[in-house]
VEXZATI-349730 format. One record per atom (N, C-alpha, C): residue number from 1; residue in one letter; x, z, y. Coordinates in steps of 0.02 Angstrom, whole numbers. Atoms other than C-alpha are relative to their C-alpha. Layout:
VEXZATI-349730
num residu X Z Y
NUM A X Z Y
...
This chain:
VEXZATI-349730
num residu X Z Y
1 M -21 -45 52
1 M -297 -2828 3264
1 M 77 9 10
2 D -72 -16 -5
2 D -127 -2741 3289
2 D 20 49 -54
3 N -23 -43 48
3 N -58 -2667 3131
3 N 63 36 17
4 E -61 -31 -22
4 E 99 -2613 3221
4 E -15 61 51
5 H 18 -57 -50
5 H 5 -2497 3341
5 H 5 66 -31
6 P 0 -61 31
6 P 36 -2315 3313
6 P -63 28 -22
7 L 63 -20 16
7 L -147 -2282 3298
7 L -22 -33 -70
8 S 24 35 58
8 S -160 -2407 3149
8 S 7 48 -63
9 F -8 -48 54
9 F -92 -2271 3027
9 F -47 53 2
10 L 52 -54 -2
10 L -202 -2138 3094
10 L -76 -20 -20
11 I 58 26 20
11 I -354 -2241 3075
11 I -11 -5 -73
12 N 3 8 74
12 N -318 -2275 2894
12 N 8 72 -36
13 E -5 -59 20
13 E -265 -2095 2861
13 E -10 55 55
14 P 12 -44 -56
14 P -346 -1979 2983
14 P 27 69 -8
15 N -27 -70 16
15 N -286 -1816 2898
15 N 23 -2 -72
16 A -30 -4 67
16 A -209 -1753 2738
16 A -54 4 -59
17 I 50 -8 52
17 I -372 -1729 2646
17 I -51 -54 -3
18 Q 55 52 -4
18 Q -479 -1883 2696
18 Q 34 -68 10
19 T -17 69 -10
19 T -458 -2072 2683
19 T -43 -21 61
20 R 42 31 -55
20 R -534 -2183 2821
20 R -72 4 -19
21 F 70 5 21
21 F -690 -2206 2716
21 F -29 71 -7
22 E 27 -64 2
22 E -710 -2023 2678
22 E -9 33 68
23 F 11 -27 -68
23 F -687 -1974 2860
23 F -65 -28 33
24 L 55 26 -26
24 L -818 -2097 2918
24 L -63 20 -32
25 K 57 -26 40
25 K -933 -2045 2779
25 K -23 74 24
26 W 10 -63 -23
26 W -914 -1867 2836
26 W -30 1 68
27 V 27 2 -69
27 V -949 -1911 3019
27 V -75 -21 -11
28 S 70 22 10
28 S -1108 -2000 2961
28 S -47 57 -24
29 A 44 -56 28
29 A -1167 -1851 2860
29 A -10 56 54
30 Q 4 -50 -57
30 Q -1133 -1732 3009
30 Q -51 -20 44
31 L 49 30 -49
31 L -1234 -1843 3122
31 L -74 5 -31
32 D 67 2 33
32 D -1380 -1850 2994
32 D -26 70 -6
33 T 22 -69 9
33 T -1388 -1659 2969
33 T 2 37 65
34 G -5 -36 -62
34 G -1333 -1591 3136
34 G -7 -33 66
35 G 0 40 -63
35 G -1341 -1729 3265
35 G 61 -6 32
36 N -69 -1 -33
36 N -1158 -1702 3308
36 N 52 -3 -56
37 A -62 -1 39
37 A -987 -1739 3229
37 A 59 13 39
38 Y -62 -21 -42
38 Y -828 -1666 3290
38 Y 65 -6 -42
39 A -62 6 28
39 A -646 -1702 3253
39 A 55 24 55
40 R -50 -27 -53
40 R -504 -1608 3348
40 R 57 -53 -12
41 I -56 46 1
41 I -361 -1722 3402
41 I 64 38 11
42 Y -65 -31 -9
42 Y -184 -1667 3379
42 Y 50 -56 17
43 R -49 55 -26
43 R -56 -1771 3479
43 R 75 10 -3
44 N -71 -4 3
44 N 129 -1809 3475
44 N 22 29 70
45 G -20 -29 -64
45 G 212 -1709 3607
45 G 43 -44 41
46 Q -42 44 -39
46 Q 325 -1848 3659
46 Q -36 -65 27
47 T 32 66 -16
47 T 218 -2005 3654
47 T -75 11 17
48 A 71 -14 -15
48 A 47 -1921 3674
48 A -44 -40 -44
49 Y 52 35 45
49 Y -24 -2028 3536
49 Y -33 47 -51
50 P 33 -45 51
50 P -142 -1939 3413
50 P 33 -17 -63
51 E -32 -2 64
51 E -65 -1896 3249
51 E -44 24 -56
52 L 38 -32 47
52 L -200 -1802 3165
52 L -73 14 26
53 L 72 -9 -21
53 L -396 -1793 3168
53 L -23 52 -49
54 E 23 -56 36
54 E -457 -1624 3104
54 E -76 3 1
55 P 76 -4 3
55 P -641 -1629 3048
55 P -23 71 7
56 I 28 -66 -17
56 I -740 -1479 3115
56 I -74 1 -11
57 H 67 6 11
57 H -911 -1438 3057
57 H -41 14 67
58 W 36 1 -61
58 W -1045 -1457 3192
58 W -24 71 23
59 S 21 -66 -13
59 S -1103 -1279 3179
59 S 54 49 25
60 N -54 -39 -26
60 N -933 -1210 3224
60 N 23 -19 70
61 V -25 20 -63
61 V -918 -1292 3389
61 V -53 8 54
62 E 43 -6 -57
62 E -995 -1248 3556
62 E 32 -43 63
63 V -24 43 -59
63 V -983 -1356 3712
63 V -40 18 64
64 V 28 -20 -58
64 V -1018 -1307 3890
64 V 30 -46 54
65 L -15 40 -56
65 L -1010 -1401 4060
65 L 40 39 52
66 L -34 -37 -48
66 L -875 -1338 4177
66 L -16 -19 71
67 D 12 16 -72
67 D -889 -1332 4368
67 D 33 -71 25
68 N -30 64 -21
68 N -777 -1487 4379
68 N -33 -60 -30
69 G 37 53 28
69 G -905 -1584 4284
69 G 25 -27 -73
70 K -22 19 66
70 K -805 -1596 4121
70 K -21 48 -52
71 P 17 -48 51
71 P -857 -1525 3956
71 P 56 35 -29
72 R -55 -40 28
72 R -761 -1392 3874
72 R -27 27 -69
73 Y 17 -19 68
73 Y -762 -1362 3683
73 Y 35 69 -24
74 T -28 -60 35
74 T -739 -1200 3586
74 T -17 2 -73
75 I 2 -4 72
75 I -709 -1190 3402
75 I -9 74 -22
76 K 17 -72 26
76 K -793 -1032 3325
76 K 0 1 -75
77 V 3 -14 74
77 V -752 -978 3152
77 V 0 75 -11
78 Q 9 -67 11
78 Q -808 -817 3087
78 Q 62 37 -25
79 G -62 -37 19
79 G -664 -689 3068
79 G 62 -25 36
80 R -56 28 -38
80 R -549 -793 3186
80 R -12 3 72
81 E 7 4 -80
81 E -518 -800 3369
81 E -19 -68 20
82 D 20 66 -26
82 D -604 -932 3469
82 D 53 -44 24
83 I -53 44 -14
83 I -508 -1086 3496
83 I -25 -49 57
84 P 24 51 -53
84 P -538 -1180 3672
84 P 37 -64 -10
85 V -26 65 5
85 V -514 -1365 3661
85 V -19 -39 61
86 E 18 44 -60
86 E -506 -1489 3809
86 E -38 -60 -31
87 A 42 57 21
87 A -627 -1631 3802
87 A 36 -59 -22
88 S -45 55 23
88 S -488 -1759 3787
88 S 26 7 -67
89 D -31 -15 70
89 D -431 -1678 3625
89 D -54 10 -50
90 M 50 -13 51
90 M -604 -1675 3536
90 M -37 -65 3
91 L 47 56 8
91 L -687 -1827 3467
91 L -74 33 -12
92 H 67 -32 7
92 H -873 -1794 3484
92 H -49 -60 -2
93 F 51 55 16
93 F -997 -1916 3405
93 F -69 31 3
94 K 70 -31 -8
94 K -1173 -1880 3465
94 K -54 -46 -23
95 G 64 33 16
95 G -1342 -1928 3396
95 G -40 -7 60
96 L 51 7 -52
96 L -1500 -1944 3502
96 L 6 66 46
97 A -6 -55 -51
97 A -1475 -1830 3662
97 A -55 -4 43
98 V 56 6 -42
98 V -1629 -1785 3753
98 V 5 61 52
99 D 3 -59 -47
99 D -1627 -1602 3825
99 D 68 2 38
100 T -65 -2 -38
100 T -1440 -1616 3873
100 T 46 -52 -26
101 P -46 54 26
101 P -1309 -1753 3867
101 P 60 32 -37
102 L -58 -29 32
102 L -1184 -1626 3798
102 L -1 1 -74
103 R 12 -6 74
103 R -1256 -1619 3621
103 R -55 -44 -23
104 G 52 36 32
104 G -1350 -1729 3505
104 G -52 44 -33
105 M 50 -37 32
105 M -1510 -1673 3422
105 M -3 -10 -74
106 S 1 5 77
106 S -1522 -1639 3232
106 S -68 -38 -15
107 P 56 37 19
107 P -1637 -1768 3162
107 P -47 39 -50
108 I 38 -38 49
108 I -1695 -1643 3031
108 I -34 51 37
109 A 35 -51 -41
109 A -1734 -1507 3159
109 A -60 -31 43
110 T 47 36 -46
110 T -1822 -1634 3273
110 T -62 -18 -38
111 H 59 25 36
111 H -1936 -1696 3138
111 H -17 43 -60
112 A 15 -49 48
112 A -1957 -1532 3047
112 A -71 0 -23
113 Q 70 4 19
113 Q -2146 -1548 3054
113 Q -17 -53 -46
114 T 12 63 47
114 T -2147 -1721 2976
114 T 29 12 -69
115 L -26 -13 68
115 L -2027 -1669 2840
115 L -33 57 -36
116 G 45 -56 35
116 G -2129 -1508 2807
116 G -63 -26 -28
117 I 63 31 31
117 I -2287 -1610 2784
117 I 18 -39 -60
118 N -20 40 59
118 N -2196 -1724 2660
118 N 20 49 -57
119 L -22 -51 50
119 L -2127 -1569 2573
119 L -62 31 -32
120 A 63 -24 22
120 A -2300 -1499 2560
120 A -37 -45 -49
121 A 27 55 43
121 A -2368 -1661 2485
121 A 33 -4 -65
122 E -37 9 60
122 E -2229 -1665 2359
122 E -22 63 -45
123 K 13 -63 37
123 K -2270 -1480 2305
123 K -73 -10 -31
124 S 72 8 22
124 S -2459 -1521 2300
124 S -4 -54 -60
125 T 1 45 55
125 T -2423 -1673 2192
125 T 27 30 -65
126 A -30 -34 61
126 A -2312 -1573 2076
126 A -48 50 -36
127 K 42 -47 28
127 K -2441 -1440 2056
127 K -63 -37 -33
128 F 62 40 31
128 F -2580 -1572 2019
128 F 21 -20 -69
129 Y -23 26 70
129 Y -2478 -1649 1881
129 Y 17 49 -47
130 K -21 -54 43
130 K -2416 -1486 1817
130 K -58 27 -37
131 S 63 -25 33
131 S -2594 -1435 1780
131 S -29 -54 -46
132 G 25 48 46
132 G -2618 -1590 1678
132 G -31 -54 31
133 A 41 56 -42
133 A -2700 -1694 1818
133 A -69 -9 -31
134 S 67 3 32
134 S -2865 -1645 1731
134 S -51 -6 51
135 L 63 13 -42
135 L -3031 -1697 1805
135 L -50 56 -16
136 K 50 -60 7
136 K -3165 -1562 1833
136 K -66 -32 22
137 F 69 26 -12
137 F -3357 -1599 1831
137 F -46 61 9
138 L 55 -54 -5
138 L -3514 -1507 1883
138 L -66 -35 -25
139 L 62 26 37
139 L -3676 -1533 1779
139 L -57 30 40
140 K 58 -20 -34
140 K -3832 -1520 1890
140 K -62 -12 -42
141 F 67 10 37
141 F -3998 -1493 1802
141 F -58 -8 47
142 G 59 16 -41
142 G -4157 -1565 1875
142 G -55 44 -17
143 A 55 -50 18
143 A -4271 -1444 1781
143 A 36 63 -7
144 A -23 -68 15
144 A -4242 -1269 1718
144 A 68 -7 -38
145 A -67 -2 29
145 A -4061 -1234 1664
145 A -9 18 -74
146 P -1 -19 71
146 P -4029 -1221 1474
146 P 22 69 -11
147 D -25 -70 10
147 D -3996 -1057 1395
147 D 73 -1 -9
148 E -78 -8 7
148 E -3818 -987 1371
148 E 29 -41 -59
149 T -28 35 62
149 T -3799 -1063 1198
149 T 5 -80 12
150 K 8 66 -17
150 K -3853 -1238 1256
150 K 54 -17 51
151 S -53 14 -61
151 S -3738 -1227 1409
151 S 70 -6 -32
152 R -68 -2 31
152 R -3587 -1187 1296
152 R 6 -62 -40
153 E -3 56 35
153 E -3628 -1332 1186
153 E 13 -64 44
154 L -12 50 -50
154 L -3640 -1452 1336
154 L 69 -2 29
155 K -72 -1 -30
155 K -3478 -1392 1406
155 K 55 -18 -53
156 Q -48 26 49
156 Q -3389 -1418 1242
156 Q -1 -69 -16
157 S 12 70 10
157 S -3462 -1588 1224
157 S 39 -38 51
158 F -43 30 -51
158 F -3385 -1637 1393
158 F 72 6 -6
159 K -70 -18 13
159 K -3223 -1553 1349
159 K 23 -44 -52
160 D -22 44 52
160 D -3211 -1654 1193
160 D 12 -74 20
161 V -6 67 -30
161 V -3236 -1818 1289
161 V 65 -3 41
162 L -57 -1 -45
162 L -3106 -1773 1420
162 L 66 4 -36
163 E -63 -4 40
163 E -2976 -1726 1289
163 E 10 -52 -52
164 G -6 57 43
164 G -3009 -1877 1187
164 G -22 8 -73
165 D 23 -16 69
165 D -3089 -1793 1036
165 D -66 -36 -16
166 D 62 25 13
166 D -3249 -1881 1062
166 D -5 -58 58
167 S 3 51 -48
167 S -3306 -2036 1158
167 S -74 0 36
168 V 62 -6 -33
168 V -3486 -1993 1205
168 V -24 71 11
169 A 30 -66 -16
169 A -3569 -1843 1286
169 A -78 -8 24
170 G 73 4 -21
170 G -3762 -1818 1302
170 G -16 50 51
171 V 15 -47 -46
171 V -3842 -1735 1447
171 V -77 10 0
172 P 75 -8 -6
172 P -4024 -1661 1471
172 P -30 -49 53
173 K 38 43 -42
173 K -4154 -1761 1553
173 K -3 27 69
174 D -4 -11 -73
174 D -4149 -1770 1747
174 D 60 40 22
175 S -63 -34 -20
175 S -3973 -1701 1748
175 S 47 -50 34
176 E -49 41 -34
176 E -3830 -1765 1854
176 E 71 26 -7
177 V -72 -19 9
177 V -3643 -1767 1820
177 V 36 -13 67
178 Q -38 11 -60
178 Q -3538 -1738 1983
178 Q 73 19 -8
179 Q -71 -11 5
179 Q -3350 -1750 1987
179 Q 18 50 57
180 M -16 -49 -54
180 M -3275 -1595 2077
180 M 65 -13 32
181 N -69 14 -38
181 N -3097 -1660 2116
181 N 12 -75 -14
182 L -16 71 0
182 L -3021 -1829 2149
182 L 49 -19 -48
183 S -51 22 43
183 S -2919 -1932 2034
183 S 63 -12 41
184 P -59 11 -36
184 P -2740 -1965 2081
184 P -2 -65 47
185 Q 12 61 -46
185 Q -2789 -2141 2149
185 Q -45 17 57
186 E 45 -19 -54
186 E -2936 -2074 2248
186 E 30 47 54
187 A -33 -43 -49
187 A -2829 -1938 2321
187 A 57 -31 34
188 E -50 37 -36
188 E -2702 -2070 2371
188 E 68 37 0
189 Y -70 -34 6
189 Y -2553 -1966 2303
189 Y 55 -55 11
190 I -51 53 -3
190 I -2456 -2131 2287
190 I 9 -20 75
191 A -7 23 -73
191 A -2496 -2184 2466
191 A 34 60 38
192 T -29 -51 -33
192 T -2450 -2009 2524
192 T 75 3 -10
193 R -75 3 14
193 R -2279 -2018 2441
193 R 33 -62 35
194 K -22 57 -34
194 K -2256 -2193 2511
194 K 5 12 80
195 F 0 -16 -70
195 F -2303 -2131 2685
195 F 62 41 16
196 G -56 -48 -9
196 G -2173 -1990 2668
196 G 67 -35 -3
197 A -65 37 4
197 A -2035 -2108 2619
197 A 12 -42 62
198 E -4 44 -63
198 E -2071 -2224 2765
198 E 18 39 63
199 E -14 -41 -55
199 E -2070 -2080 2886
199 E 73 26 1
200 I -60 -25 9
200 I -1907 -2013 2823
200 I 56 -53 20
201 A -43 57 -14
201 A -1827 -2184 2832
201 A -2 -14 76
202 R -1 13 -70
202 R -1888 -2208 3008
202 R 36 51 40
203 I -37 -50 -34
203 I -1811 -2040 3060
203 I 72 -18 10
204 F -72 16 -1
204 F -1641 -2103 3009
204 F 17 -72 15
205 G -9 66 -21
205 G -1666 -2279 3070
205 G 13 -50 -52
206 V -12 46 58
206 V -1665 -2360 2897
206 V -67 -44 -7
207 P 57 40 18
207 P -1782 -2510 2867
207 P -39 29 -66
208 A 36 -25 62
208 A -1919 -2448 2746
208 A 5 -41 -63
209 Y -4 43 65
209 Y -1902 -2601 2631
209 Y 69 11 -35
210 M -64 -7 34
210 M -1722 -2553 2597
210 M -1 57 -50
211 I 9 -56 51
211 I -1782 -2399 2506
211 I -62 -11 -45
212 G 56 23 44
212 G -1924 -2488 2419
212 G -65 29 19
213 A 59 -25 -25
213 A -2054 -2413 2530
213 A -51 -45 39
214 D 36 48 -32
214 D -2119 -2567 2611
214 D 8 -69 -30
215 S -9 61 37
215 S -2136 -2714 2496
215 S -23 -60 50
216 Q 24 54 -43
216 Q -2225 -2813 2638
216 Q 52 -17 52
217 G -51 18 -49
217 G -2070 -2804 2747
217 G 61 -29 -19
218 I -58 29 26
218 I -1946 -2879 2635
218 I 18 -67 32
219 K -25 64 -31
219 K -1849 -3018 2720
219 K 3 -57 -53
220 S 0 57 50
220 S -1845 -3192 2642
220 S 65 -13 -31
221 S -64 7 29
221 S -1658 -3181 2607
221 S 39 67 6
222 V -50 -50 -1
222 V -1524 -3058 2568
222 V 35 8 66
223 E -38 7 -67
223 E -1427 -3114 2727
223 E -50 26 56
224 Q 45 -20 -51
224 Q -1581 -3081 2833
224 Q -4 78 -7
225 Q 6 -77 9
225 Q -1600 -2902 2758
225 Q 61 30 30
226 A -62 -26 -24
226 A -1415 -2869 2796
226 A 4 -3 77
227 Q 1 4 -78
227 Q -1437 -2935 2974
227 Q -47 49 30
228 D 51 -47 -23
228 D -1586 -2828 2999
228 D 26 69 -2
229 F -27 -72 9
229 F -1503 -2668 2935
229 F 58 10 47
230 Y -52 -5 -47
230 Y -1349 -2706 3042
230 Y -26 17 69
231 V 22 -2 -72
231 V -1447 -2728 3202
231 V -38 65 14
232 Q 44 -60 -12
232 Q -1572 -2580 3178
232 Q 36 63 -13
233 T -31 -60 21
233 T -1461 -2454 3097
233 T 71 12 14
234 I -73 -12 -2
234 I -1275 -2481 3100
234 I 25 -16 70
235 M -24 19 -66
235 M -1247 -2565 3266
235 M 2 55 55
236 P 3 -49 -48
236 P -1305 -2424 3378
236 P 50 57 -17
237 L -41 -57 24
237 L -1206 -2293 3273
237 L 73 -21 15
238 V -70 19 -9
238 V -1039 -2392 3274
238 V 17 -16 73
239 T -14 12 -73
239 T -1053 -2441 3459
239 T 16 67 33
240 M -16 -64 -28
240 M -1060 -2256 3502
240 M 66 23 -23
241 M -66 -23 27
241 M -910 -2219 3387
241 M 56 -43 33
242 E -52 37 -27
242 E -809 -2364 3450
242 E 19 19 74
243 Q -18 -21 -71
243 Q -827 -2309 3635
243 Q 26 70 7
244 E -30 -70 4
244 E -791 -2124 3592
244 E 75 -6 -17
245 M -71 5 23
245 M -632 -2177 3501
245 M 42 -32 55
246 R -38 33 -51
246 R -576 -2292 3640
246 R 13 48 59
247 R -10 -46 -53
247 R -603 -2155 3769
247 R 45 56 -15
248 K -42 -64 14
248 K -513 -2014 3676
248 K 69 -17 -38
249 L -54 16 45
249 L -386 -2102 3560
249 L 56 -43 35
250 L -49 45 -31
250 L -304 -2232 3672
250 L 26 31 66
251 R -28 -22 -69
251 R -190 -2194 3819
251 R -30 -39 55
252 E 30 36 -54
252 E -246 -2242 3991
252 E 33 -65 13
253 D -31 63 -14
253 D -120 -2380 4007
253 D -17 -54 -58
254 E 11 52 52
254 E -184 -2463 3845
254 E -76 -18 7
255 K 76 9 1
255 K -375 -2456 3882
255 K -24 -72 27
256 G 16 65 -21
256 G -367 -2626 3967
256 G 19 -56 -48
257 S -25 49 47
257 S -281 -2708 3823
257 S -21 8 -75
258 Y 20 -17 69
258 Y -343 -2623 3662
258 Y -66 31 -2
259 Y 66 -32 11
259 Y -512 -2568 3594
259 Y -8 3 -77
260 F 16 -13 65
260 F -586 -2512 3432
260 F -62 -42 -23
261 K 57 45 16
261 K -701 -2632 3337
261 K -17 9 -77
262 F 21 -3 73
262 F -792 -2600 3165
262 F -19 -74 -18
263 V 14 66 21
263 V -795 -2771 3074
263 V -47 1 -60
264 F 49 2 53
264 F -950 -2809 2967
264 F -3 -71 -30
265 N 0 68 26
265 N -904 -2983 2915
265 N -27 -2 -73
266 S 21 -2 66
266 S -927 -2937 2733
266 S -76 13 -8
267 L 68 -14 4
267 L -1095 -2865 2762
267 L -43 -59 25
268 L 32 52 -31
268 L -1154 -3010 2866
268 L 21 -71 -30
269 R -29 64 27
269 R -1069 -3140 2757
269 R -60 -39 -32
270 A 48 47 29
270 A -1178 -3290 2714
270 A 21 -22 -66
271 D -18 31 66
271 D -1181 -3385 2552
271 D 59 -42 7
272 A -67 37 7
272 A -1030 -3481 2497
272 A -5 -73 41
273 K 11 65 -35
273 K -1102 -3652 2562
273 K -3 5 69
274 T 5 -15 -71
274 T -1149 -3582 2731
274 T 67 11 30
275 R -67 -21 -28
275 R -976 -3504 2754
275 R 46 -60 -1
276 A -44 59 4
276 A -890 -3666 2698
276 A -17 -42 57
277 E 18 41 -59
277 E -987 -3763 2827
277 E 23 29 69
278 F -18 -33 -58
278 F -950 -3635 2964
278 F 77 -10 11
279 Y -71 8 -5
279 Y -761 -3635 2927
279 Y 22 -69 18
280 N -17 67 -7
280 N -756 -3819 2917
280 N -15 -24 77
281 M 16 16 -68
281 M -841 -3834 3089
281 M 48 34 48
282 A -45 -41 -44
282 A -729 -3699 3166
282 A 72 -32 2
283 I -66 30 1
283 I -565 -3777 3107
283 I -1 -68 31
284 R 7 62 -29
284 R -621 -3950 3152
284 R -6 -3 79
285 G 11 -7 -67
285 G -672 -3889 3320
285 G 59 29 37
286 G -57 -21 -37
286 G -502 -3813 3358
286 G 3 74 22
287 W 0 -70 -26
287 W -554 -3634 3389
287 W 9 49 -59
288 M -16 -44 54
288 M -509 -3562 3215
288 M 56 -44 -39
289 N -46 33 42
289 N -354 -3603 3106
289 N -14 20 -78
290 A 12 -10 68
290 A -347 -3605 2916
290 A 11 75 -22
291 N -9 -70 22
291 N -268 -3431 2905
291 N -51 46 24
292 T 54 -43 -22
292 T -402 -3351 3006
292 T -63 -6 -46
293 A 49 6 48
293 A -531 -3427 2890
293 A 13 34 -67
294 R -22 -31 63
294 R -431 -3370 2739
294 R -4 79 3
295 G 3 -67 -7
295 G -424 -3197 2810
295 G -66 30 -4
296 Y 69 -15 8
296 Y -611 -3187 2820
296 Y -22 7 -73
297 E 15 4 69
297 E -618 -3229 2638
297 E 49 44 -46
298 D -46 -43 37
298 D -487 -3097 2592
298 D 57 -40 -39
299 M -53 37 29
299 M -357 -3229 2549
299 M 62 0 42
300 N -63 -1 -32
300 N -173 -3231 2589
300 N 14 -59 45
301 A -11 53 -45
301 A -109 -3331 2733
301 A 48 -52 -29
302 I -43 52 22
302 I -14 -3492 2705
302 I 47 -24 59
303 P -50 9 -57
303 P 142 -3549 2803
303 P -31 -55 51
304 E 27 52 -47
304 E 53 -3707 2877
304 E -65 13 23
305 G 69 -18 -18
305 G -112 -3615 2907
305 G -7 24 71
306 E 3 -22 -64
306 E -67 -3563 3082
306 E -16 -53 51
307 Q 10 55 -46
307 Q -85 -3737 3160
307 Q -73 -9 12
308 Y 71 16 -23
308 Y -244 -3785 3254
308 Y -6 -76 1
309 F 17 65 -3
309 F -327 -3948 3239
309 F -60 -14 41
310 M 55 25 -32
310 M -453 -4051 3337
310 M -21 -68 -19
311 E 23 69 15
311 E -565 -4199 3305
311 E 31 -51 51
312 A -36 47 -40
312 A -469 -4352 3368
312 A -50 -37 51
313 N 50 42 -46
313 N -629 -4437 3443
313 N -42 48 50
314 L 31 -46 -45
314 L -680 -4278 3539
314 L 46 3 70
315 I -42 2 -67
315 I -621 -4303 3724
315 I -50 22 50
316 P 43 -14 -59
316 P -690 -4244 3892
316 P -39 -63 21
317 S 44 56 -17
317 S -832 -4348 3957
317 S 28 -43 55
318 N -24 30 -56
318 N -746 -4387 4116
318 N 58 -47 -9
319 L -51 46 19
319 L -608 -4475 4019
319 L -26 -53 -57
320 S 25 50 45
320 S -721 -4579 3912
320 S 17 -75 15
321 Q -16 73 -22
321 Q -695 -4744 4009
321 Q 75 -14 -13
322 D -69 11 9
322 D -504 -4722 4003
322 D 15 -2 -75
323 W -11 4 73
323 W -516 -4689 3815
323 W -16 -68 -26
324 V 19 67 19
324 V -615 -4849 3791
324 V 46 -48 16
325 Q -47 52 -22
325 Q -502 -4950 3893
325 Q 65 4 -37
326 S -59 -7 40
326 S -351 -4880 3794
326 S -12 -31 -63
327 K 15 24 72
327 K -436 -4933 3633
327 K 3 -81 10
328 I 1 76 -15
328 I -463 -5112 3709
328 I 75 -25 7
329 N -70 22 -7
329 N -281 -5123 3767
329 N 38 -1 -66
330 A -36 -3 66
330 A -219 -5069 3595
330 A -17 -56 -45
331 A 25 52 47
331 A -328 -5198 3510
331 A 27 -67 24
332 E -30 64 -29
332 E -269 -5338 3630
332 E 76 -4 -19
333 A -66 2 19
333 A -89 -5289 3601
333 A 12 -17 -72
334 M -3 18 69
334 M -112 -5297 3412
334 M -20 -68 -11
335 A 18 67 12
335 A -197 -5463 3423
335 A 52 -47 26
336 A -60 43 -29
336 A -57 -5535 3532
336 A 58 4 -43
337 K -60 -9 46
337 K 70 -5472 3408
337 K -12 -42 -62
338 T 15 34 59
338 T -16 -5545 3257
338 T -19 -72 9
339 N 23 67 -9
339 N -80 -5707 3335
339 N 62 -43 13
340 N -61 40 4
340 N 59 -5835 3294
340 N -19 -75 -16
341 P 22 69 13
341 P 5 -6017 3312
341 P 59 -43 -26
342 D -57 44 26
342 D 180 -6080 3272
342 D 14 16 -72
343 G -11 -21 70
343 G 178 -5992 3106
343 G 66 43 -7
344 A -64 -44 5
344 A 341 -5893 3149
344 A -18 72 14
345 N 14 -71 1
345 N 344 -5707 3127
345 N 44 27 58
């Protein structure tokens, strides 16, 4: 981490209208809706460091491959002249790219059929319940059908039962009552809605249990859930963003020394007891100091916290005999010093 680097300010305030959080949220929304997210890079004329990241809607950008093998971007806004932009001056975060490596695919357009089926199921469910979710029956007569007056009486009798005005309805001998439509449970409307939620979660790479659509998939702990979400959903996204930012924002002479890294320690943070054990092991092992551990816990550094410590009894195995012999020599020297048969100090 280098807070003095010129890009440090840009990352925290990419432009005049967005904070870092708002910019990254916008990028994520663009990827989810259009499969691409663009930000034009404005550089300092003297240092060539980026000074501004201008967010541009994915629908206003076209990209083509030039004869030299490099992409060329064009910003198109209705009523304005087209603006050509070199590839080095355009951050381009891509989603899944199949037909061409120049552009990502819109997850919504790609899965339009699945989303359309889910939408149709929602409309069907709404129509079902809007009609009162009433059940319909067919009365089959084994013998001759009753006259019109008797039929109306039977119909009213069943209607009274269905509407709760009566509890019993009689039917003629050898007659059969047949249900004409399925109940919500039999039609599996709930299962249909659950399936739709799982499909949409799968489209965007989100574990179904995180949206309450798969109770069987819930992990045994919150930490495991966070780890699962990080590995399946977040890590592929941020890896793509880190590499694109390194490629376009850093100067060539810096790429061997600097890189971008999204830190998810807070997301992957274990419980307090586990964290304390980890920090204790790291500090005693000599590969972390107290201030580093305090930084992970969002605590201020302390003056004496930069020092590193190691266990005194941890030595290389090839020096173990020399270490044992030094202990023997020290013990003998102490014995010789304290052994005074004459009683004189």
